[in-house]
N, C-alpha and C positions, 0 to 999 in steps of 0.2 A: 756680717749681719749682727747688728747690736740692737738691744731692746732698751728704749728710753722711757722713763716714767716722768710725767709732768704733772704739776699741781697748780690749780687755779688760784686766783686772787680775788680781791674785793669786787663784788658785783655778781658773783656766782650764787649767792645765797637765795633761798626760797622758803616760804612757810612750810613747816613739816619736815624740814631737812634733818636726816639722821634718825627719824622716829622708827622706821622699819628696821634699821640696823640695831637700835636699842632693844626693840621688842623681840628680835629673832636671835640675838647673839648674847650669851652670858658674858663673854669676854668684852664685847663692845659695851655692854651695860656697866661693867666694872670701870672701864676707861672713862665713860661719861660721868659716872658718879664721882670718880676721882677728880675730874675737871670741875664739877660743881663745888667740891670742897676746896680745891686750890684757888679758884676764882673768887670764892666768898659769896656767890649767888648762884641760883639754879638756872644756868644758861640753857639747860635742856628744856625748861618750861617755855622759854622764848623761842628756841629752835623748833620745838614740836607744835606749839600752840599759839605762838606770837603772830602779830600782823607784819605786813611788809614794812611799815614804818618803824616798828620796834626792831626789826632785823637790820634796818639801815643804819642804826646807831653804831658808830665806829667801834665803841667798846664792846659791842655784841657781835657785829659782823665779822671782825677779824678772827677772834677766837672761835666763832662758830664754824667758819670755813676751814680753819686749821684743824679743828676737832673732827669734822666730817671727813676730811681728806686723810688725816693720819690714822684715824680709827679704822677707816676702810682699808688702808694699806696694811695695818697691823693684824687685821682679822681675816684678810684674804690669803689663803695658803699659796705657797710656791711663787711668790713674787720676788724675782731676783734681777734687779736692774743692772744694766751695764753702764748707765749714766742717768743722771737726774737733773731736773731744772724746775723752777717754779716762777710764776708770774707775780712779781712784787711780793705780797704777803706769802704767796705759794712757795717762795724760796725757803721759808722756815719749815714748811711741811717736807720739802725735798731734803732738808738737812736732817730731819728725823728719819726719813726713809733710808738715807745712806749712812746712818749711824753716827753722824757728827754730833747731833744733839739727842739727849734723852727726851722722851715724851714730856716729862714734867718740866724740864728746862725750856723746851721749845714753847710750851704753853705759857710759862711765866714771861718769856721774852715777847711773845705775841701780845699778851695782855698789857705789858709795859709799853710796847710799840703803839698799840691802839690808844692808850690813855695819853701818851706823849704827843701823838699826832693830833688828837682832839684838842689838846691845849695849844698846840702850835696854830691850829686853825682859828682858835679864839683870839690869839695874839695878832695874827695877820689874816683878816677876812680875805678870802681868795677862792679861786675856782679852776675848772678845767673845761676843755672843749674838744670834741672829736672832729677831726678833719678828714673828709673822705674825698678821694679822687684827685689828689694833688701829689706831685713828686716830693719825696722827703726833703731833697735839697732845696726846693723852692719854699717849702714850709719853714725850714731852718733859716733861710735868707730873710724871710718876712719877720720871724721871731727876733733875729739879730738886729733888725732895724729899730727896735724899741729901746730907747735909752732912759726914758723917764718912768717907765713901767716895767714890771717883771713879766716877761713872756718867754717861755722856753719849751722845747720839745720834751715830752715826758714819757710817752709810751710808743715805741715803734712796734706796733702790733702785727702788721703784715704789710706787704706792698700796697700803697694807696690808702692806708689807714694809720693815721698818726694822731695821738692825743697830745694837746698842748696844755700847759699849766702856767698859772701866774696870778697877778692881781686882777680883781674884778673888772676894773676899767681897761686894763691891758688886754685881757681876753676878749672883752667886747669889741675893742678896736681891731684886734688881730683877726677876729672872725669876719669883720667887714672887709679887711684887706685880702684875706684868704679867698673869700667868695669872689671878690673883684679879680683875683689872680686866676680864677678858673676852678676852684674847689667845687665839687658837686654839693657838698654839705660842709658847714662849719657850725656845729651845734653845741651850745653850752650845756654841760652835763650837770645833773643834780647830785653833786658831791659836796662833802663838807669843807674842802679846801684844795690848795694847790699842791697835791702830792707830787713827789719826785721833782721838786723845784727848790731853789735857794730859800724859799719861804718856809721850808721844813727844817731849817737849821736848828731852831730850839728843840725840836724832837730828836734830831740827829745827836745833839750833844747829850740829851737825856738818855737815849738808847745806848750810846757809846759806853757809858758807865756800867749799864746792866750787862752788856755783851762782854765787856772786859772782865767782869766778875764771874762769868759763866764758863764752865768747862766745855771745850770743843774737842771731841775725840778724832781719831783718824778715820776717814771715810772708807766705806766699803766699795765705793766707786766714785768717779769724778762728779762734781756738781758744776754745772755751767751757770755762772752767776750773771745777774742782770746788768751789772755796771759796765762790763766790757765783753760779755758773751763768751768768755774763755773758760775752759775747764780748770778746776782747782782741786787739789788733794791736800794741800798744806793747811792745817787748822788755823795758823796765824793769818795767812792770806785770806782765808774764808771769813774770818772774823772782821778784818778790815773792810773787805768788800761789802759785807752785810751792813756795816756801819754807814759806809758811803752811799748805800742804795737809796736811802731816804731823800737825799738831795740830788741824786743822779737819775738820768732817764733809764727806763726799762727797755733794754735792747732785745726784745723778743724775736723780731725778725732775724737779727744777726745770730741769736742764740740757736734757733732752729737750723739755720743755714750751717752753722759751725758743727752742730751735732750730726747733721747729715754728712757733712764733709769728713767727719771722723767715724763714719760707718753706721749711723743709726738708720735702720730701715723700718722700724716699728715703734710708734709712739702710743703709749697708753696714758690717758688722762685719769687721775685718781682724785675724786672729789665731786662736789655738786656741779651739775651742768655739763655742757659740752663745748663751751666757748673756745677753749684751747685747741680742741680737735679741728674746729672750723678754721682757726688761724693757721694751724700746721698745714692743712690741705691747700691753703692759699699761698703758703711759702714754699712748700715742697710737695708737688702734686703726686709724685710717684710712691710716696711712703705709705705704709699701712697705718691707719689710726683707729683706735677704739677707746672705750672708757670703762671705768669701774665706778658706778655711782648708784 
């Protein structure tokens, strides 16, 4: 019986996130104020009082979710994970929780990642779409059929729910083909670009330099990484997988399956929202799920 701690990614944000934590915990307040100083702007003003639109800006969204998750973890007593994982951005939160990254270095890398991804989106206008109710293999086959446009599988969220990523025209055409093939829904998402696709290569190259210059320590427990769903404890391998994550799919279904196969019976989501709890229950119905939010 092992306890897994999991950390959400982009999309979990909401207006007012973290305010209760800031108001009620002196330690949390110190962490938040340190973040304001490190980022060079008062992200807490946007988190606590900003609008949905302000929170959707990538340079705000990613550090905001990271901060909410990590500060919750650091200020909640007696959390001892046997294994950790995070969905996309959440992998950085997981690496702070298992002691690979310091809070400060994690925040710097997340801020760098957000700005690099924003620039990549401006270089290559692109998008993503959620595909519901179609087998993963069939979705992959349709994506592979595009040669003149970029269309790839990006997020394997749970059985029957896969997000695709690519050029604007490619995703539009893919949605038509996927619905014709029997998908219940193929819906273009309101996102800034084609995350976890080859179109993020400019961001990957930029983030690689920052990750290479950052100290990665020995983990307190294995981290199950997005790129291949396998557990890692070697800092060098963890670094390389984190670099490759930007242009590779998030294999969340496979990650949860691997964690369960390796003994996880209890999954606790740490951070805003409860999306990951819902996905875990669709992947592994018999495990216990709960959240700290």
